[in-house]
Structures are given as C-alpha cells and as structure tokens.
DSSP file (Angstrom, degrees, kcal/mol; ACC not computed):
  #  RESIDUE AA STRUCTURE BP1 BP2  ACC     N-H-->O    O-->H-N    N-H-->O    O-->H-N    TCO  KAPPA ALPHA  PHI   PSI    X-CA   Y-CA   Z-CA
    1    1 A M              0   0    0      0, 0.0     2,-0.4     0, 0.0    35,-0.2   0.000 360.0 360.0 360.0 141.9   -1.4   11.1   35.3
    2    2 A L  E     -A   35   0A   0     33,-2.8    33,-3.1     2,-0.0     2,-0.5  -0.993 360.0-160.1-128.9 125.5   -0.1   10.6   31.7
    3    3 A N  E     -A   34   0A   0     -2,-0.4     2,-0.4    31,-0.2    31,-0.2  -0.915  12.1-168.9-105.7 129.8   -1.6   12.0   28.6
    4    4 A L  E     -A   33   0A   0     29,-3.2    29,-2.1    -2,-0.5     2,-0.4  -0.962  15.3-178.6-121.8 135.6   -0.7   10.5   25.2
    5    5 A N  E     -A   32   0A   0     -2,-0.4     2,-0.4    27,-0.2    27,-0.2  -0.965  15.6-179.5-127.5 113.7   -1.4   11.6   21.7
    6    6 A I  E     +A   31   0A   0     25,-2.8    25,-2.8    -2,-0.4     2,-0.4  -0.958   4.8 176.4-121.1 129.9    0.0    9.2   19.1
    7    7 A Q  E     +A   30   0A   0     -2,-0.4     2,-0.3    23,-0.2    23,-0.2  -0.990   2.7 169.0-131.7 141.3   -0.3    9.7   15.3
    8    8 A D  E     +A   29   0A   0     21,-2.4    21,-2.6    -2,-0.4     2,-0.3  -0.982   6.7 160.6-146.0 154.5    1.1    7.5   12.5
    9    9 A G  E     -A   28   0A   0     -2,-0.3     2,-0.3    19,-0.2    19,-0.2  -0.985  22.2-147.1-165.9 173.6    0.6    7.4    8.8
   10   10 A Q  E     -A   27   0A   0     17,-2.5    17,-2.5    -2,-0.3     2,-0.4  -0.990   5.0-164.6-152.0 140.9    1.9    6.4    5.4
   11   11 A Q  E     -A   26   0A   0     -2,-0.3     2,-0.4    15,-0.2    15,-0.2  -0.998   9.1-173.5-129.4 132.2    1.6    7.9    1.9
   12   12 A S  E     -A   25   0A   0     13,-2.3    13,-2.4    -2,-0.4     2,-0.5  -0.988   9.2-158.2-128.8 136.8    2.4    5.9   -1.3
   13   13 A D  E     +A   24   0A   0     -2,-0.4     2,-0.3    11,-0.2    11,-0.2  -0.948  17.9 173.1-111.7 126.8    2.5    7.2   -4.8
   14   14 A T  E     -A   23   0A   0      9,-2.6     9,-3.6    -2,-0.5     2,-0.4  -0.940  17.4-153.2-130.2 155.1    2.1    4.7   -7.7
   15   15 A Q  E     -A   22   0A   0     -2,-0.3     2,-0.2     7,-0.2    -2,-0.0  -0.997  12.1-142.4-131.1 131.7    1.8    5.2  -11.4
   16   16 A S        -     0   0    0      3,-0.6    -2,-0.0     5,-0.5     0, 0.0  -0.579  15.6-131.8 -89.0 151.8   -0.1    2.8  -13.7
   17   17 A E  S    S+     0   0    0     -2,-0.2    -1,-0.1     1,-0.2     0, 0.0   0.786 110.0  43.8 -70.3 -26.3    1.2    2.0  -17.2
   18   18 A T  S    S+     0   0    0      1,-0.2    -1,-0.2     2,-0.0    -3,-0.0   0.686 112.0  54.2 -92.7 -19.8   -2.3    2.6  -18.6
   19   19 A D        -     0   0    0      1,-0.1    -3,-0.6     2,-0.1    -1,-0.2  -0.965  64.1-158.7-120.0 120.2   -3.1    5.9  -16.6
   20   20 A P  S    S+     0   0    0      0, 0.0    -1,-0.1     0, 0.0    -3,-0.0   0.669  70.7  88.3 -72.4 -14.6   -0.6    8.8  -16.9
   21   21 A L  S    S-     0   0    0      1,-0.1    -5,-0.5    -6,-0.0    -2,-0.1  -0.663  83.4-117.5 -85.9 136.8   -1.9   10.4  -13.6
   22   22 A P  E     -A   15   0A   0      0, 0.0     2,-0.5     0, 0.0    -7,-0.2  -0.401  20.0-134.3 -70.9 149.2   -0.2    9.2  -10.4
   23   23 A E  E     -A   14   0A   0     -9,-3.6    -9,-2.6    -2,-0.1     2,-0.5  -0.918  18.9-162.3-105.1 125.5   -2.3    7.5   -7.8
   24   24 A V  E     -A   13   0A   0     -2,-0.5     2,-0.5   -11,-0.2   -11,-0.2  -0.929   5.3-171.4-112.9 128.4   -1.8    8.7   -4.2
   25   25 A Q  E     -A   12   0A   0    -13,-2.4   -13,-2.3    -2,-0.5     2,-0.4  -0.979   2.4-168.0-120.4 128.4   -3.0    6.6   -1.2
   26   26 A N  E     -A   11   0A   0     -2,-0.5     2,-0.4   -15,-0.2   -15,-0.2  -0.939   5.5-177.0-115.4 137.2   -2.9    8.0    2.3
   27   27 A S  E     +A   10   0A   0    -17,-2.5   -17,-2.5    -2,-0.4     2,-0.3  -0.996  11.0 171.5-131.0 127.8   -3.4    6.0    5.5
   28   28 A E  E     -A    9   0A   0     -2,-0.4     2,-0.3   -19,-0.2   -19,-0.2  -0.975  12.3-174.5-136.8 149.9   -3.5    7.6    8.9
   29   29 A I  E     -A    8   0A   0    -21,-2.6   -21,-2.4    -2,-0.3     2,-0.4  -0.995   4.0-173.7-142.3 141.0   -4.2    6.5   12.4
   30   30 A A  E     -A    7   0A   0     -2,-0.3     2,-0.4   -23,-0.2   -23,-0.2  -0.997   1.0-175.0-137.4 140.9   -4.5    8.6   15.6
   31   31 A S  E     -A    6   0A   0    -25,-2.8   -25,-2.8    -2,-0.4     2,-0.4  -0.991   5.1-168.7-136.0 143.1   -4.9    7.6   19.3
   32   32 A Q  E     +A    5   0A   0     -2,-0.4     2,-0.3   -27,-0.2   -27,-0.2  -0.992  14.1 168.0-129.3 140.1   -5.4    9.5   22.5
   33   33 A A  E     -A    4   0A   0    -29,-2.1   -29,-3.2    -2,-0.4     2,-0.5  -0.996  23.7-156.1-151.2 146.6   -5.3    8.1   26.0
   34   34 A T  E     -A    3   0A   0     -2,-0.3     2,-0.4   -31,-0.2   -31,-0.2  -0.993  20.6-168.3-122.6 122.9   -5.1    9.3   29.5
   35   35 A L  E     -A    2   0A   0    -33,-3.1   -33,-2.8    -2,-0.5     2,-0.2  -0.898  10.1-149.2-115.4 139.7   -3.6    6.9   32.1
   36   36 A L    >   -     0   0    0     -2,-0.4     3,-2.2   -35,-0.2    -2,-0.0  -0.576  49.7 -66.9 -94.1 166.5   -3.6    7.1   35.8
   37   37 A A  T 3  S+     0   0    0      1,-0.3    -1,-0.1    -2,-0.2     3,-0.1  -0.293 123.4  16.4 -55.8 130.7   -0.7    5.7   37.9
   38   38 A G  T 3  S+     0   0    0      1,-0.3    -1,-0.3    -3,-0.1     2,-0.2   0.331  95.7 124.8  88.7  -6.8   -0.6    1.9   37.6
   39   39 A Q    <   -     0   0    0     -3,-2.2    -1,-0.3     1,-0.0     2,-0.3  -0.544  48.4-143.7 -86.3 153.5   -2.8    1.6   34.5
   40   40 A S        -     0   0    0     -2,-0.2     2,-0.4    -3,-0.1    -4,-0.1  -0.777   5.8-154.3-113.0 159.0   -1.7   -0.1   31.3
   41   41 A L        -     0   0    0     -2,-0.3     2,-0.5    -6,-0.1    -8,-0.0  -0.999   1.2-161.2-135.9 132.6   -2.3    0.7   27.7
   42   42 A L        -     0   0    0     -2,-0.4     2,-0.4     2,-0.0    -2,-0.0  -0.967  13.1-164.0-114.0 123.9   -2.3   -1.6   24.7
   43   43 A L        -     0   0    0     -2,-0.5     2,-0.3   -12,-0.0    -2,-0.0  -0.850   3.6-166.5-109.3 143.7   -1.9   -0.1   21.3
   44   44 A G        -     0   0    0     -2,-0.4     2,-0.2     0, 0.0    -2,-0.0  -0.751   7.0-174.5-117.1 169.8   -2.7   -1.6   17.9
   45   45 A G        -     0   0    0     -2,-0.3     2,-0.3     2,-0.0     0, 0.0  -0.650  22.7 -97.6-142.7-161.4   -1.7   -0.5   14.4
   46   46 A F        -     0   0    0     -2,-0.2     2,-0.4   -17,-0.0   -17,-0.0  -0.963  20.2-159.1-133.2 152.4   -2.2   -1.3   10.8
   47   47 A K        -     0   0    0     -2,-0.3     2,-0.4     2,-0.0    -2,-0.0  -0.990   7.1-165.4-131.1 138.0   -0.2   -3.2    8.3
   48   48 A Q        -     0   0    0     -2,-0.4     2,-0.3     2,-0.0    -2,-0.0  -0.983   4.6-175.2-128.4 135.0   -0.5   -2.9    4.5
   49   49 A G        -     0   0    0     -2,-0.4     2,-0.4     2,-0.0    -2,-0.0  -0.918   3.6-166.4-125.0 154.2    0.8   -5.2    1.8
   50   50 A K        -     0   0    0     -2,-0.3     2,-0.4     2,-0.0    -2,-0.0  -0.997   6.4-164.6-143.7 135.9    0.8   -4.9   -1.9
   51   51 A Q        -     0   0    0     -2,-0.4     2,-0.5     2,-0.0    -2,-0.0  -0.979   9.1-165.8-119.4 133.8    1.5   -7.3   -4.7
   52   52 A I        -     0   0    0     -2,-0.4     2,-0.5     2,-0.0    -2,-0.0  -0.973   4.1-172.6-121.8 130.6    2.1   -6.1   -8.3
   53   53 A H        +     0   0    0     -2,-0.5     2,-0.3     2,-0.0    -2,-0.0  -0.986  12.4 168.7-122.0 124.7    2.1   -8.3  -11.3
   54   54 A S        -     0   0    0     -2,-0.5     2,-0.4     2,-0.0    -2,-0.0  -0.953  15.7-160.5-133.9 155.8    3.1   -6.9  -14.7
   55   55 A Q        -     0   0    0     -2,-0.3     2,-0.5     2,-0.0    -2,-0.0  -0.998   8.0-149.7-138.8 132.3    3.9   -8.5  -18.0
   56   56 A N        +     0   0    0     -2,-0.4    17,-2.5     2,-0.0     2,-0.3  -0.889  33.2 150.7-101.4 128.6    5.9   -7.1  -20.9
   57   57 A K  B     -B   72   0B   0     -2,-0.5    15,-0.2    15,-0.2    12,-0.1  -0.976  50.0 -97.7-151.4 162.2    4.8   -8.3  -24.4
   58   58 A I     >  -     0   0    0     13,-0.5     4,-3.1    -2,-0.3     5,-0.3  -0.718  55.6-100.1 -81.3 129.1    4.7   -7.2  -28.0
   59   59 A P  T  4 S-     0   0    0      0, 0.0     2,-2.5     0, 0.0    -1,-0.1  -0.198  98.6  -4.5 -53.1 140.5    1.2   -5.8  -28.9
   60   60 A L  T >4 S+     0   0    0      1,-0.2     3,-1.0    -3,-0.0     4,-0.5  -0.308 129.8  64.4  68.9 -52.1   -1.1   -8.4  -30.7
   61   61 A L  G >4 S+     0   0    0     -2,-2.5     3,-1.1     1,-0.2    -1,-0.2   0.869  96.1  58.4 -65.6 -34.2    1.7  -11.0  -30.9
   62   62 A G  G 3< S+     0   0    0     -4,-3.1    -1,-0.2     1,-0.2    10,-0.1   0.666 100.9  57.3 -68.5 -16.1    1.8  -11.3  -27.1
   63   63 A D  G <  S+     0   0    0     -3,-1.0    -1,-0.2    -5,-0.3    -2,-0.2   0.567  81.1  97.4 -91.5 -10.6   -2.0  -12.3  -27.1
   64   64 A I  S <> S-     0   0    0     -3,-1.1     4,-3.4    -4,-0.5     5,-0.3  -0.686  79.2-129.5 -80.4 127.8   -1.6  -15.3  -29.4
   65   65 A P  H  > S+     0   0    0      0, 0.0     4,-0.8     0, 0.0    -1,-0.1   0.862  97.4  23.7 -50.0 -55.3   -1.4  -18.4  -27.2
   66   66 A V  H  > S+     0   0    0      2,-0.2     4,-0.8     1,-0.1     3,-0.3   0.929 129.8  42.2 -80.7 -46.0    1.8  -20.2  -28.6
   67   67 A V  H >> S+     0   0    0      1,-0.2     4,-1.4     2,-0.2     3,-0.7   0.868 107.0  63.6 -68.7 -36.8    3.5  -17.2  -30.1
   68   68 A G  H 3< S+     0   0    0     -4,-3.4     4,-0.4     1,-0.3    -1,-0.2   0.850  97.9  54.9 -58.3 -37.1    2.7  -14.9  -27.1
   69   69 A H  H 3< S+     0   0    0     -4,-0.8     3,-0.4    -5,-0.3    -1,-0.3   0.836 107.7  50.5 -65.3 -32.4    4.8  -17.1  -24.8
   70   70 A L  H << S+     0   0    0     -4,-0.8    -1,-0.2    -3,-0.7    -2,-0.2   0.790 115.9  39.6 -76.6 -28.8    7.8  -16.7  -27.0
   71   71 A V  S  < S+     0   0    0     -4,-1.4   -13,-0.5   -10,-0.2     2,-0.3   0.243 102.8  85.0-107.7  12.9    7.6  -12.9  -27.3
   72   72 A S  B      B   57   0B   0     -4,-0.4   -15,-0.2    -3,-0.4   -17,-0.0  -0.791 360.0 360.0-113.3 156.9    6.6  -12.1  -23.6
   73   73 A Q              0   0    0    -17,-2.5   -16,-0.1    -2,-0.3    -1,-0.1   0.358 360.0 360.0-106.0 360.0    8.7  -11.7  -20.5
C-alpha cells in the first residue's frame, strides 16, 4: 500500500500604477491518494497565464487622437 499527500501552490505579487497597494494572489492545490499494489494514479494540475498591457503617455495630450500617437509609447 502507498499513501500520497501532494501539495503545490503559487503566490504572485503585482502592483498597479493606479493603486498604491500591492495585489497578492494565491493558488493552491492538494491531493491525497492511497494506492494498493498494481493500481495506477493520474494527477492533474493547474496552469495560469497572464497578459499585461500598459501604455505610457503625456496626460491630456496622450488622449488627443492625432497628437496622442506622437507623444505615446
């Protein structure tokens, strides 16, 4: 007989340009299994992806359609 306790996790800290407080995200997963001789076990997990889009511009000028393109990155 085989007893398994598996734990995995991830913590990410991000900070927004508009909010001075950091944002903390925790993800955790835990699995327990007991296997007898000859038995198999299939484990799954989780995957996380993140896309960040930011734009640097001069206040007010960056919002004007033609001028904004010239003063933005």
